[in-house]
One Martini backbone bead per residue (centre of mass of N, CA, C, O) as a GRO file, in nm:
protein
  407
    1UNK     BB    1   0.827  -2.610   0.848
    2UNK     BB    2   0.953  -2.299   0.835
    3UNK     BB    3   1.105  -2.052   0.975
    4UNK     BB    4   1.197  -1.756   1.011
    5UNK     BB    5   1.456  -1.588   0.903
    6UNK     BB    6   1.722  -1.471   1.036
    7UNK     BB    7   1.867  -1.186   1.039
    8UNK     BB    8   2.130  -1.045   0.932
    9UNK     BB    9   2.382  -0.864   0.992
   10UNK     BB   10   2.281  -0.547   0.862
   11UNK     BB   11   1.973  -0.688   0.748
   12UNK     BB   12   1.740  -0.594   0.905
   13UNK     BB   13   1.429  -0.575   0.930
   14UNK     BB   14   1.174  -0.416   1.005
   15UNK     BB   15   1.021  -0.313   1.267
   16UNK     BB   16   0.757  -0.340   1.433
   17UNK     BB   17   0.422  -0.210   1.371
   18UNK     BB   18   0.124  -0.016   1.422
   19UNK     BB   19  -0.087   0.073   1.160
   20UNK     BB   20  -0.348  -0.076   1.310
   21UNK     BB   21  -0.558  -0.017   1.275
   22UNK     BB   22  -1.781   1.323  -0.199
   23UNK     BB   23  -1.648   1.291  -0.502
   24UNK     BB   24  -1.543   1.351  -0.815
   25UNK     BB   25  -1.534   1.182  -1.077
   26UNK     BB   26  -1.335   1.099  -1.326
   27UNK     BB   27  -1.182   1.117  -1.595
   28UNK     BB   28  -1.051   0.989  -1.840
   29UNK     BB   29  -0.738   0.903  -1.712
   30UNK     BB   30  -0.745   0.831  -1.543
   31UNK     BB   31  -0.940   0.406   0.161
   32UNK     BB   32  -0.977   0.154   1.493
   33UNK     BB   33  -0.885   0.079   1.619
   34UNK     BB   34  -0.892   0.279   1.936
   35UNK     BB   35  -0.701   0.436   2.171
   36UNK     BB   36  -0.710   0.690   2.350
   37UNK     BB   37  -0.503   0.989   2.325
   38UNK     BB   38  -0.545   1.163   2.560
   39UNK     BB   39  -0.757   1.403   2.700
   40UNK     BB   40  -0.829   1.551   2.413
   41UNK     BB   41  -0.988   1.327   2.317
   42UNK     BB   42  -1.262   1.274   2.087
   43UNK     BB   43  -1.554   1.049   2.097
   44UNK     BB   44  -1.714   0.748   1.974
   45UNK     BB   45  -1.864   0.480   1.938
   46UNK     BB   46  -1.807   0.264   1.692
   47UNK     BB   47  -2.089   0.156   1.620
   48UNK     BB   48  -2.230   0.429   1.601
   49UNK     BB   49  -2.054   0.559   1.385
   50UNK     BB   50  -2.071   0.334   1.153
   51UNK     BB   51  -2.379   0.331   1.124
   52UNK     BB   52  -2.354   0.621   0.959
   53UNK     BB   53  -2.242   0.509   0.718
   54UNK     BB   54  -2.197   0.616   0.377
   55UNK     BB   55  -2.301   0.611   0.031
   56UNK     BB   56  -2.300   0.724  -0.253
   57UNK     BB   57  -2.349   0.713  -0.553
   58UNK     BB   58  -2.246   0.502  -0.768
   59UNK     BB   59  -1.929   0.437  -0.919
   60UNK     BB   60  -1.755   0.387  -1.225
   61UNK     BB   61  -1.480   0.343  -1.439
   62UNK     BB   62  -1.549   0.234  -1.751
   63UNK     BB   63  -1.427  -0.026  -1.776
   64UNK     BB   64  -1.370  -0.342  -1.975
   65UNK     BB   65  -1.068  -0.370  -1.876
   66UNK     BB   66  -0.752  -0.490  -1.774
   67UNK     BB   67  -0.424  -0.411  -1.705
   68UNK     BB   68  -0.116  -0.593  -1.796
   69UNK     BB   69   0.064  -0.516  -1.585
   70UNK     BB   70  -0.118  -0.334  -1.285
   71UNK     BB   71   0.053  -0.339  -1.008
   72UNK     BB   72   0.224  -0.036  -0.983
   73UNK     BB   73   0.325  -0.185  -1.263
   74UNK     BB   74   0.412  -0.163  -1.571
   75UNK     BB   75   0.583  -0.266  -1.835
   76UNK     BB   76   0.719   0.007  -1.881
   77UNK     BB   77   0.824   0.039  -1.595
   78UNK     BB   78   1.000  -0.217  -1.583
   79UNK     BB   79   1.176  -0.141  -1.826
   80UNK     BB   80   1.290   0.120  -1.711
   81UNK     BB   81   1.430   0.004  -1.469
   82UNK     BB   82   1.614  -0.197  -1.617
   83UNK     BB   83   1.755   0.006  -1.805
   84UNK     BB   84   1.870   0.203  -1.591
   85UNK     BB   85   2.033  -0.003  -1.433
   86UNK     BB   86   2.201  -0.113  -1.674
   87UNK     BB   87   2.322   0.193  -1.719
   88UNK     BB   88   2.382   0.335  -1.436
   89UNK     BB   89   2.153   0.530  -1.360
   90UNK     BB   90   2.060   0.821  -1.219
   91UNK     BB   91   1.880   0.711  -0.938
   92UNK     BB   92   1.841   0.402  -0.985
   93UNK     BB   93   2.112   0.274  -0.890
   94UNK     BB   94   2.086   0.375  -0.600
   95UNK     BB   95   1.822   0.226  -0.541
   96UNK     BB   96   1.920  -0.059  -0.613
   97UNK     BB   97   2.140  -0.093  -0.398
   98UNK     BB   98   1.936  -0.091  -0.167
   99UNK     BB   99   1.744  -0.314  -0.263
  100UNK     BB  100   1.949  -0.555  -0.308
  101UNK     BB  101   2.047  -0.542   0.010
  102UNK     BB  102   1.793  -0.648   0.105
  103UNK     BB  103   1.665  -0.905   0.277
  104UNK     BB  104   1.402  -0.950   0.071
  105UNK     BB  105   1.589  -0.967  -0.213
  106UNK     BB  106   1.680  -1.251  -0.168
  107UNK     BB  107   1.724  -1.575  -0.306
  108UNK     BB  108   1.803  -1.690   0.003
  109UNK     BB  109   1.550  -1.675   0.120
  110UNK     BB  110   1.359  -1.807   0.384
  111UNK     BB  111   1.075  -1.955   0.399
  112UNK     BB  112   0.807  -1.915   0.632
  113UNK     BB  113   0.592  -2.058   0.478
  114UNK     BB  114   0.297  -2.180   0.508
  115UNK     BB  115  -0.014  -2.117   0.667
  116UNK     BB  116  -0.330  -2.191   0.773
  117UNK     BB  117  -0.302  -1.964   1.003
  118UNK     BB  118  -0.382  -1.612   1.059
  119UNK     BB  119  -0.303  -1.397   1.338
  120UNK     BB  120  -0.431  -1.065   1.418
  121UNK     BB  121  -0.471  -0.884   1.730
  122UNK     BB  122  -0.462  -1.170   1.879
  123UNK     BB  123  -0.395  -1.348   2.156
  124UNK     BB  124  -0.211  -1.538   1.991
  125UNK     BB  125  -0.015  -1.496   1.743
  126UNK     BB  126  -0.030  -1.640   1.396
  127UNK     BB  127   0.161  -1.600   1.105
  128UNK     BB  128   0.206  -1.292   1.066
  129UNK     BB  129   0.510  -1.255   1.019
  130UNK     BB  130   0.534  -1.465   0.794
  131UNK     BB  131   0.355  -1.317   0.588
  132UNK     BB  132   0.504  -1.041   0.566
  133UNK     BB  133   0.770  -1.148   0.490
  134UNK     BB  134   0.678  -1.302   0.227
  135UNK     BB  135   0.556  -1.063   0.077
  136UNK     BB  136   0.811  -0.904   0.049
  137UNK     BB  137   0.984  -1.128  -0.091
  138UNK     BB  138   0.807  -1.173  -0.336
  139UNK     BB  139   0.817  -0.887  -0.451
  140UNK     BB  140   1.130  -0.837  -0.452
  141UNK     BB  141   1.195  -1.086  -0.630
  142UNK     BB  142   1.027  -1.005  -0.872
  143UNK     BB  143   1.185  -0.749  -0.934
  144UNK     BB  144   1.464  -0.881  -0.956
  145UNK     BB  145   1.396  -1.058  -1.193
  146UNK     BB  146   1.340  -0.831  -1.399
  147UNK     BB  147   1.615  -0.688  -1.380
  148UNK     BB  148   1.822  -0.955  -1.399
  149UNK     BB  149   1.711  -1.256  -1.495
  150UNK     BB  150   1.712  -1.425  -1.236
  151UNK     BB  151   1.560  -1.726  -1.160
  152UNK     BB  152   1.595  -1.735  -0.852
  153UNK     BB  153   1.390  -1.509  -0.801
  154UNK     BB  154   1.144  -1.630  -0.939
  155UNK     BB  155   1.132  -1.895  -0.764
  156UNK     BB  156   1.101  -1.756  -0.496
  157UNK     BB  157   0.837  -1.610  -0.545
  158UNK     BB  158   0.674  -1.868  -0.625
  159UNK     BB  159   0.717  -2.032  -0.369
  160UNK     BB  160   0.566  -1.840  -0.186
  161UNK     BB  161   0.293  -1.828  -0.327
  162UNK     BB  162   0.239  -2.140  -0.324
  163UNK     BB  163   0.258  -2.186  -0.022
  164UNK     BB  164   0.003  -2.013   0.052
  165UNK     BB  165  -0.200  -2.137  -0.137
  166UNK     BB  166  -0.178  -2.433  -0.008
  167UNK     BB  167  -0.232  -2.345   0.312
  168UNK     BB  168  -0.436  -2.124   0.331
  169UNK     BB  169  -0.760  -2.065   0.526
  170UNK     BB  170  -0.701  -1.834   0.760
  171UNK     BB  171  -0.803  -1.503   0.871
  172UNK     BB  172  -0.757  -1.361   1.196
  173UNK     BB  173  -0.871  -1.144   1.428
  174UNK     BB  174  -0.894  -0.813   1.512
  175UNK     BB  175  -0.680  -0.761   1.242
  176UNK     BB  176  -0.768  -0.902   0.971
  177UNK     BB  177  -0.805  -0.667   0.771
  178UNK     BB  178  -0.514  -0.573   0.776
  179UNK     BB  179  -0.377  -0.827   0.679
  180UNK     BB  180  -0.536  -0.856   0.411
  181UNK     BB  181  -0.472  -0.573   0.295
  182UNK     BB  182  -0.163  -0.532   0.323
  183UNK     BB  183  -0.061  -0.814   0.229
  184UNK     BB  184  -0.236  -0.845  -0.024
  185UNK     BB  185  -0.115  -0.612  -0.185
  186UNK     BB  186   0.178  -0.723  -0.201
  187UNK     BB  187   0.111  -1.002  -0.321
  188UNK     BB  188  -0.028  -0.898  -0.577
  189UNK     BB  189   0.225  -0.768  -0.699
  190UNK     BB  190   0.376  -1.033  -0.732
  191UNK     BB  191   0.171  -1.189  -0.901
  192UNK     BB  192   0.165  -0.996  -1.144
  193UNK     BB  193   0.457  -1.025  -1.234
  194UNK     BB  194   0.468  -1.340  -1.258
  195UNK     BB  195   0.233  -1.387  -1.452
  196UNK     BB  196   0.356  -1.177  -1.695
  197UNK     BB  197   0.700  -1.259  -1.658
  198UNK     BB  198   0.758  -1.536  -1.614
  199UNK     BB  199   0.881  -1.819  -1.664
  200UNK     BB  200   0.836  -2.061  -1.863
  201UNK     BB  201   0.641  -2.297  -1.686
  202UNK     BB  202   0.629  -2.186  -1.370
  203UNK     BB  203   0.299  -2.151  -1.408
  204UNK     BB  204   0.016  -2.289  -1.382
  205UNK     BB  205  -0.316  -2.259  -1.424
  206UNK     BB  206  -0.397  -2.407  -1.162
  207UNK     BB  207  -0.217  -2.239  -0.975
  208UNK     BB  208  -0.337  -1.966  -1.042
  209UNK     BB  209  -0.631  -2.031  -0.968
  210UNK     BB  210  -0.567  -2.083  -0.667
  211UNK     BB  211  -0.474  -1.795  -0.602
  212UNK     BB  212  -0.735  -1.654  -0.675
  213UNK     BB  213  -0.909  -1.811  -0.472
  214UNK     BB  214  -0.766  -1.715  -0.221
  215UNK     BB  215  -0.830  -1.420  -0.247
  216UNK     BB  216  -1.151  -1.445  -0.282
  217UNK     BB  217  -1.202  -1.639  -0.014
  218UNK     BB  218  -1.008  -1.488   0.214
  219UNK     BB  219  -0.959  -1.177   0.165
  220UNK     BB  220  -1.215  -1.026   0.058
  221UNK     BB  221  -1.420  -1.070   0.303
  222UNK     BB  222  -1.230  -0.875   0.491
  223UNK     BB  223  -1.210  -0.593   0.293
  224UNK     BB  224  -1.525  -0.512   0.202
  225UNK     BB  225  -1.610  -0.323   0.462
  226UNK     BB  226  -1.485  -0.053   0.503
  227UNK     BB  227  -1.378   0.111   0.733
  228UNK     BB  228  -1.224   0.337   0.937
  229UNK     BB  229  -1.021   0.510   0.784
  230UNK     BB  230  -0.725   0.355   0.771
  231UNK     BB  231  -0.852   0.081   0.811
  232UNK     BB  232  -1.025   0.088   0.552
  233UNK     BB  233  -0.795   0.152   0.350
  234UNK     BB  234  -0.649  -0.120   0.364
  235UNK     BB  235  -0.881  -0.268   0.223
  236UNK     BB  236  -0.889  -0.097  -0.033
  237UNK     BB  237  -0.607  -0.156  -0.130
  238UNK     BB  238  -0.637  -0.460  -0.147
  239UNK     BB  239  -0.872  -0.461  -0.349
  240UNK     BB  240  -0.737  -0.325  -0.588
  241UNK     BB  241  -0.494  -0.523  -0.624
  242UNK     BB  242  -0.649  -0.791  -0.631
  243UNK     BB  243  -0.832  -0.732  -0.870
  244UNK     BB  244  -0.606  -0.727  -1.077
  245UNK     BB  245  -0.474  -1.007  -1.016
  246UNK     BB  246  -0.777  -1.139  -1.080
  247UNK     BB  247  -0.928  -1.001  -1.311
  248UNK     BB  248  -1.159  -0.814  -1.142
  249UNK     BB  249  -1.385  -0.572  -1.220
  250UNK     BB  250  -1.584  -0.578  -0.986
  251UNK     BB  251  -1.378  -0.528  -0.759
  252UNK     BB  252  -1.259  -0.272  -0.874
  253UNK     BB  253  -1.527  -0.104  -0.866
  254UNK     BB  254  -1.561  -0.123  -0.562
  255UNK     BB  255  -1.304   0.036  -0.490
  256UNK     BB  256  -1.358   0.286  -0.661
  257UNK     BB  257  -1.618   0.368  -0.518
  258UNK     BB  258  -1.496   0.399  -0.231
  259UNK     BB  259  -1.293   0.623  -0.297
  260UNK     BB  260  -1.538   0.832  -0.373
  261UNK     BB  261  -1.795   0.753  -0.143
  262UNK     BB  262  -1.692   0.685   0.122
  263UNK     BB  263  -1.760   0.822   0.453
  264UNK     BB  264  -1.482   0.677   0.605
  265UNK     BB  265  -1.260   0.601   0.333
  266UNK     BB  266  -1.261   0.819   0.151
  267UNK     BB  267  -1.085   1.070   0.030
  268UNK     BB  268  -1.255   1.318   0.176
  269UNK     BB  269  -1.215   1.168   0.464
  270UNK     BB  270  -0.892   1.158   0.469
  271UNK     BB  271  -0.889   1.439   0.309
  272UNK     BB  272  -0.905   1.776   0.336
  273UNK     BB  273  -1.056   2.003   0.178
  274UNK     BB  274  -0.829   2.290   0.138
  275UNK     BB  275  -0.578   2.164   0.336
  276UNK     BB  276  -0.472   1.837   0.377
  277UNK     BB  277  -0.577   1.714   0.612
  278UNK     BB  278  -0.575   1.440   0.804
  279UNK     BB  279  -0.773   1.224   0.988
  280UNK     BB  280  -0.476   1.148   1.157
  281UNK     BB  281  -0.306   1.403   1.244
  282UNK     BB  282  -0.387   1.384   1.562
  283UNK     BB  283  -0.240   1.121   1.626
  284UNK     BB  284   0.000   1.067   1.400
  285UNK     BB  285   0.260   1.046   1.156
  286UNK     BB  286   0.259   0.748   1.079
  287UNK     BB  287  -0.043   0.711   1.003
  288UNK     BB  288  -0.061   0.940   0.805
  289UNK     BB  289   0.152   0.821   0.602
  290UNK     BB  290   0.005   0.558   0.551
  291UNK     BB  291  -0.236   0.683   0.411
  292UNK     BB  292  -0.090   0.832   0.182
  293UNK     BB  293   0.062   0.588   0.062
  294UNK     BB  294  -0.194   0.418   0.000
  295UNK     BB  295  -0.324   0.616  -0.191
  296UNK     BB  296  -0.092   0.613  -0.395
  297UNK     BB  297  -0.119   0.316  -0.472
  298UNK     BB  298  -0.399   0.338  -0.588
  299UNK     BB  299  -0.331   0.557  -0.800
  300UNK     BB  300  -0.116   0.397  -0.953
  301UNK     BB  301  -0.299   0.169  -1.048
  302UNK     BB  302  -0.504   0.351  -1.186
  303UNK     BB  303  -0.314   0.474  -1.396
  304UNK     BB  304  -0.256   0.209  -1.549
  305UNK     BB  305  -0.580   0.190  -1.612
  306UNK     BB  306  -0.656   0.505  -1.700
  307UNK     BB  307  -0.679   0.652  -1.406
  308UNK     BB  308  -0.711   0.975  -1.232
  309UNK     BB  309  -0.676   0.965  -0.898
  310UNK     BB  310  -0.468   1.184  -0.844
  311UNK     BB  311  -0.687   1.414  -0.956
  312UNK     BB  312  -0.880   1.402  -0.742
  313UNK     BB  313  -1.016   1.670  -0.616
  314UNK     BB  314  -0.782   1.854  -0.711
  315UNK     BB  315  -0.539   1.696  -0.602
  316UNK     BB  316  -0.572   1.615  -0.292
  317UNK     BB  317  -0.328   1.436  -0.226
  318UNK     BB  318  -0.119   1.659  -0.254
  319UNK     BB  319  -0.218   1.823  -0.013
  320UNK     BB  320  -0.150   1.601   0.193
  321UNK     BB  321   0.153   1.593   0.143
  322UNK     BB  322   0.216   1.893   0.196
  323UNK     BB  323   0.109   1.919   0.482
  324UNK     BB  324   0.285   1.689   0.608
  325UNK     BB  325   0.564   1.781   0.516
  326UNK     BB  326   0.562   2.056   0.643
  327UNK     BB  327   0.532   1.967   0.939
  328UNK     BB  328   0.781   1.755   0.937
  329UNK     BB  329   0.987   2.006   0.869
  330UNK     BB  330   0.883   2.233   1.107
  331UNK     BB  331   0.616   2.354   1.045
  332UNK     BB  332   0.329   2.541   1.039
  333UNK     BB  333  -0.013   2.433   1.083
  334UNK     BB  334  -0.330   2.401   1.041
  335UNK     BB  335  -0.598   2.292   1.274
  336UNK     BB  336  -0.889   2.069   1.259
  337UNK     BB  337  -1.083   1.923   1.508
  338UNK     BB  338  -1.341   1.845   1.316
  339UNK     BB  339  -1.131   1.666   1.164
  340UNK     BB  340  -1.185   1.311   1.110
  341UNK     BB  341  -1.313   1.047   1.202
  342UNK     BB  342  -1.604   0.898   1.247
  343UNK     BB  343  -1.503   0.792   1.559
  344UNK     BB  344  -1.270   1.029   1.559
  345UNK     BB  345  -1.120   1.300   1.737
  346UNK     BB  346  -0.869   1.553   1.758
  347UNK     BB  347  -0.768   1.846   1.934
  348UNK     BB  348  -0.473   1.799   1.810
  349UNK     BB  349  -0.178   1.779   1.692
  350UNK     BB  350   0.033   1.516   1.605
  351UNK     BB  351   0.377   1.467   1.723
  352UNK     BB  352   0.412   1.185   1.685
  353UNK     BB  353   0.673   1.130   1.457
  354UNK     BB  354   0.805   1.382   1.396
  355UNK     BB  355   1.031   1.357   1.119
  356UNK     BB  356   0.947   1.055   1.045
  357UNK     BB  357   1.003   0.932   0.744
  358UNK     BB  358   0.843   0.777   0.496
  359UNK     BB  359   0.848   0.561   0.198
  360UNK     BB  360   0.631   0.780  -0.007
  361UNK     BB  361   0.743   1.034  -0.192
  362UNK     BB  362   0.828   0.947  -0.479
  363UNK     BB  363   0.557   0.877  -0.601
  364UNK     BB  364   0.437   1.162  -0.574
  365UNK     BB  365   0.657   1.334  -0.702
  366UNK     BB  366   0.667   1.199  -0.986
  367UNK     BB  367   0.382   1.261  -1.060
  368UNK     BB  368   0.328   1.568  -0.989
  369UNK     BB  369   0.598   1.688  -1.106
  370UNK     BB  370   0.707   1.513  -1.357
  371UNK     BB  371   0.426   1.447  -1.495
  372UNK     BB  372   0.219   1.703  -1.410
  373UNK     BB  373   0.368   1.984  -1.327
  374UNK     BB  374   0.366   2.037  -1.023
  375UNK     BB  375   0.365   2.192  -0.719
  376UNK     BB  376   0.595   2.040  -0.445
  377UNK     BB  377   0.805   2.148  -0.221
  378UNK     BB  378   0.783   1.953   0.028
  379UNK     BB  379   0.788   1.683  -0.115
  380UNK     BB  380   1.057   1.734  -0.262
  381UNK     BB  381   1.231   1.765  -0.009
  382UNK     BB  382   1.185   1.486   0.110
  383UNK     BB  383   1.270   1.317  -0.131
  384UNK     BB  384   1.559   1.431  -0.137
  385UNK     BB  385   1.640   1.343   0.155
  386UNK     BB  386   1.581   1.022   0.100
  387UNK     BB  387   1.760   0.991  -0.128
  388UNK     BB  388   1.747   0.682  -0.137
  389UNK     BB  389   1.487   0.502  -0.094
  390UNK     BB  390   1.369   0.275   0.134
  391UNK     BB  391   1.233   0.074   0.346
  392UNK     BB  392   0.975  -0.050   0.488
  393UNK     BB  393   0.735  -0.090   0.721
  394UNK     BB  394   0.724  -0.377   0.700
  395UNK     BB  395   0.425  -0.391   0.479
  396UNK     BB  396   0.305  -0.091   0.445
  397UNK     BB  397   0.494  -0.037   0.207
  398UNK     BB  398   0.688  -0.031  -0.068
  399UNK     BB  399   0.915   0.144  -0.125
  400UNK     BB  400   1.186   0.223  -0.316
  401UNK     BB  401   1.112   0.481  -0.508
  402UNK     BB  402   1.365   0.550  -0.672
  403UNK     BB  403   1.355   0.291  -0.837
  404UNK     BB  404   1.028   0.247  -0.897
  405UNK     BB  405   0.929   0.585  -0.963
  406UNK     BB  406   1.119   0.702  -1.144
  407UNK     BB  407   1.125   0.932  -1.449
   0.00000   0.00000   0.00000
């Protein structure tokens, strides 16, 4: 079993970070543990807070089948990316140059896994870095395969997927839900591309069935508890993407229902209606942007399935992006100390990480401005400043939005 490949000089992957720890259903066409920071934080014990979590009456998507490929990218999306890069068109080619140069996009990447056990959040951690390294590399090599047609990328992505399928038996530790949700979402995106576009004969039905079983038996039991705030959202994101990769409409509807109705990690608990304040805006700006980017990933997959989650609650997610972009660009925003997580509120706006923008803005900008024709001046400014958008922090975001989501 190989260790994680040391990054080459000048191509080092993102440094580790700690990502964590009822609205109206749409029309057709249409989720942490925390040590209190600062004396101003006000909270209540986790068990007591989550014990009061509720879900409104269940809603379902109304879908009778799922569209494939359908995690983050449709076939039309993938074809657009490939065509634009092939033509050398901006901004796609600019984004591609950043993407192709990234450590995890190389077909020479040395596979770090798989490991039988992955432990996150409990010392000593084991296999955690190896899993997120490999999830990034599987996804980015899958995208590179589709753009370039180079089978070396295809087989690298498949080698990674099969390695973890064959080895993984347990994900544990205090942050097991985070590992399963965040890494599972990225791995599902890789699986979806390779399942529906991979070279003929490269993945047998029995191998695919084993990967589906891994997701459903190891990842899903950890993420369907939908915890508080961003912690719960990471599970919700993983559930949505894994459901599509497993072609499991029941799991998809479970995530869809949580997005609309869960009282601790549903959309209107994460983003305040009327203001756009995030439930963790008082914590810091890194976690706030992680929440917004993860919501956008859910909405993007929903859009491919014909569901307008982007438009939920009057395009509430756009309000969240605008509020956060405005503050991080140096402007003043109103802050409501009464709006926070089920288990914790912060007494003032969190300035930690202010102005350090995460690679989440192109996805939102391209949908809301270019596709939906809405005004998003602060989101547009940040997207423009970041363009071409670069790599994610660890495995937390998709990243590279200029290449992947420009319309």
